[in-house]
Backbone as CSV, one residue per row, in Angstrom:
resi,resn,N_x,N_y,N_z,CA_x,CA_y,CA_z,C_x,C_y,C_z
1,MET,112.053,145.329,178.129,113.418,145.504,178.562,114.129,144.158,178.703
2,LYS,113.347,143.130,178.950,113.945,141.802,179.028,114.570,141.424,177.689
3,ARG,113.899,141.775,176.590,114.432,141.468,175.256,115.787,142.151,175.053
4,PHE,115.903,143.375,175.511,117.162,144.103,175.372,118.288,143.348,176.074
5,ASP,118.013,142.915,177.295,119.019,142.240,178.107,119.351,140.844,177.588
6,THR,118.345,140.087,177.191,118.567,138.679,176.849,118.796,138.421,175.358
7,ILE,118.385,139.338,174.504,118.488,139.099,173.058,119.311,140.179,172.356
8,THR,118.885,141.429,172.503,119.479,142.524,171.726,120.969,142.681,171.982
9,LEU,121.376,142.695,173.251,122.797,142.900,173.555,123.674,141.814,172.937
10,LYS,123.204,140.575,172.952,123.976,139.479,172.354,124.096,139.643,170.840
11,LEU,123.012,140.095,170.220,123.058,140.296,168.771,123.912,141.506,168.408
12,TRP,123.884,142.536,169.230,124.775,143.669,168.980,126.223,143.208,169.037
13,GLU,126.539,142.362,170.000,127.902,141.846,170.103,128.254,141.047,168.845
14,LYS,127.332,140.222,168.385,127.537,139.422,167.167,127.860,140.319,165.973
15,HIS,127.219,141.493,165.891,127.393,142.402,164.759,128.407,143.511,165.044
16,ALA,129.146,143.381,166.155,130.167,144.362,166.559,129.593,145.769,166.705
17,ILE,128.393,145.835,167.284,127.753,147.120,167.583,128.061,147.437,169.044
18,HIS,128.625,148.627,169.272,129.072,149.003,170.618,128.162,150.075,171.206
19,GLN,127.732,149.829,172.418,126.868,150.793,173.094,127.710,151.828,173.831
20,ALA,127.221,153.057,173.830,127.867,154.131,174.577,127.146,154.330,175.910
21,GLY,125.921,153.866,176.002,125.163,153.961,177.241,123.695,153.693,177.007
22,PHE,122.979,153.357,178.079,121.535,153.200,177.998,120.926,153.434,179.374
23,TRP,119.656,153.824,179.362,118.943,154.120,180.601,117.446,153.999,180.368
24,THR,116.706,154.010,181.462,115.251,153.999,181.390,114.721,155.297,181.980
25,VAL,113.501,155.616,181.622,112.829,156.794,182.154,112.194,156.392,183.482
26,LEU,112.355,157.204,184.504,111.861,156.831,185.827,110.415,157.226,186.093
27,VAL,109.934,158.292,185.473,108.591,158.776,185.781,107.805,159.046,184.506
28,GLY,106.495,159.139,184.661,105.645,159.517,183.541,105.145,158.330,182.751
29,GLU,104.432,158.645,181.681,103.805,157.637,180.845,104.812,156.716,180.176
30,SER,106.007,157.209,179.962,107.015,156.431,179.236,107.997,155.739,180.177
31,ASN,107.581,155.420,181.398,108.524,154.878,182.370,109.033,153.482,182.036
32,GLN,108.539,152.862,180.987,109.073,151.574,180.536,109.916,151.727,179.277
33,ASP,110.148,152.950,178.847,110.950,153.196,177.650,112.434,153.012,177.946
34,LEU,113.129,152.460,176.995,114.566,152.288,177.084,115.212,153.205,176.054
35,VAL,116.164,153.994,176.498,116.889,154.910,175.620,118.335,154.426,175.565
36,TYR,118.907,154.369,174.365,120.294,153.929,174.258,121.047,154.762,173.231
37,LEU,122.360,154.819,173.423,123.272,155.480,172.492,124.259,154.440,171.994
38,LEU,124.518,154.458,170.698,125.472,153.530,170.109,126.658,154.308,169.546
39,LYS,127.814,153.679,169.567,129.054,154.308,169.110,129.376,153.856,167.682
40,TRP,129.590,154.817,166.812,129.956,154.533,165.422,131.189,155.342,165.048
41,GLU,132.049,154.770,164.243,133.211,155.498,163.732,132.816,156.373,162.552
42,SER,131.740,155.977,161.843,131.308,156.736,160.672,129.867,156.379,160.347
43,LEU,129.256,157.196,159.514,127.898,156.914,159.059,127.875,155.613,158.255
44,ALA,128.909,155.369,157.481,128.981,154.140,156.686,129.006,152.909,157.595
45,GLU,129.753,152.991,158.698,129.784,151.874,159.653,128.398,151.650,160.243
46,ARG,127.730,152.716,160.620,126.389,152.596,161.193,125.436,151.936,160.199
47,GLU,125.449,152.411,158.986,124.546,151.862,157.976,124.819,150.378,157.732
48,ALA,126.074,149.995,157.653,126.429,148.602,157.383,126.049,147.693,158.547
49,LYS,126.491,148.042,159.745,126.269,147.172,160.898,124.816,147.146,161.342
50,PHE,124.178,148.304,161.403,122.792,148.324,161.871,121.868,147.703,160.822
51,GLY,122.239,147.838,159.552,121.474,147.182,158.493,121.537,145.667,158.611
52,LYS,122.727,145.134,158.877,122.876,143.683,159.044,122.140,143.206,160.291
53,PHE,122.231,143.980,161.359,121.497,143.630,162.583,119.992,143.608,162.314
54,GLY,119.485,144.635,161.673,118.057,144.739,161.409,117.520,143.639,160.505
55,ALA,118.385,143.056,159.694,117.974,141.987,158.785,118.319,140.596,159.309
56,ASP,118.944,140.537,160.471,119.358,139.248,161.041,118.122,138.392,161.337
57,PRO,118.041,137.181,160.784,116.873,136.324,161.013,116.604,136.044,162.494
58,GLU,117.671,135.929,163.278,117.501,135.697,164.723,116.817,136.899,165.378
59,TRP,117.222,138.119,164.977,116.599,139.334,165.515,115.142,139.439,165.074
60,LEU,114.890,139.204,163.803,113.524,139.317,163.286,112.579,138.349,163.997
61,ALA,113.026,137.135,164.226,112.189,136.145,164.915,111.965,136.531,166.370
62,ALA,113.022,136.945,167.051,112.901,137.321,168.468,112.020,138.555,168.626
63,ARG,112.191,139.529,167.755,111.379,140.744,167.824,109.899,140.422,167.597
64,ALA,109.610,139.614,166.600,108.220,139.247,166.320,107.608,138.504,167.506
65,LYS,108.350,137.575,168.071,107.844,136.787,169.201,107.585,137.657,170.429
66,THR,108.528,138.537,170.757,108.362,139.357,171.963,107.306,140.441,171.766
67,GLU,107.178,140.978,170.565,106.140,141.987,170.318,104.754,141.351,170.348
68,LYS,104.626,140.137,169.848,103.342,139.434,169.910,102.965,139.167,171.363
69,ALA,103.918,138.732,172.166,103.654,138.469,173.587,103.272,139.753,174.307
70,ALA,103.923,140.858,173.976,103.621,142.138,174.629,102.216,142.618,174.281
71,ARG,101.802,142.414,173.033,100.454,142.837,172.619,99.370,142.021,173.311
72,SER,99.655,140.770,173.613,98.633,139.918,174.233,98.628,140.016,175.746
73,SER,99.603,140.714,176.311,99.680,140.851,177.761,98.681,141.890,178.267
74,PRO,97.916,141.574,179.324,96.990,142.551,179.892,97.713,143.806,180.392
75,ARG,98.958,143.656,180.789,99.732,144.789,181.307,100.011,145.810,180.221
76,SER,100.043,145.383,178.946,100.369,146.313,177.865,99.271,147.359,177.653
77,ALA,98.087,147.099,178.134,96.982,148.038,177.968,96.839,148.992,179.150
78,ILE,97.598,148.770,180.193,97.478,149.599,181.405,98.349,150.836,181.278
79,ARG,97.774,151.982,181.570,98.517,153.261,181.614,98.259,153.901,182.947
80,SER,99.288,154.529,183.530,99.054,155.232,184.786,98.780,156.686,184.540
């Protein structure tokens, strides 16, 4: 969730991607999951903007770095 706050939101702003809302799950196995809704004027807008975001070198590097850190964290293996 830290990545969402410190990296993803800034990159969405860079690519003019607008959020309609987001929340986390409070209970259960997925209590660290983040759910979000994005606002699009059309399917073409979604494909263009989300495609550019997904290919952004800054996003790719940040995602790889944070996913590697999450895999090596002892907390990532703990389930309640």
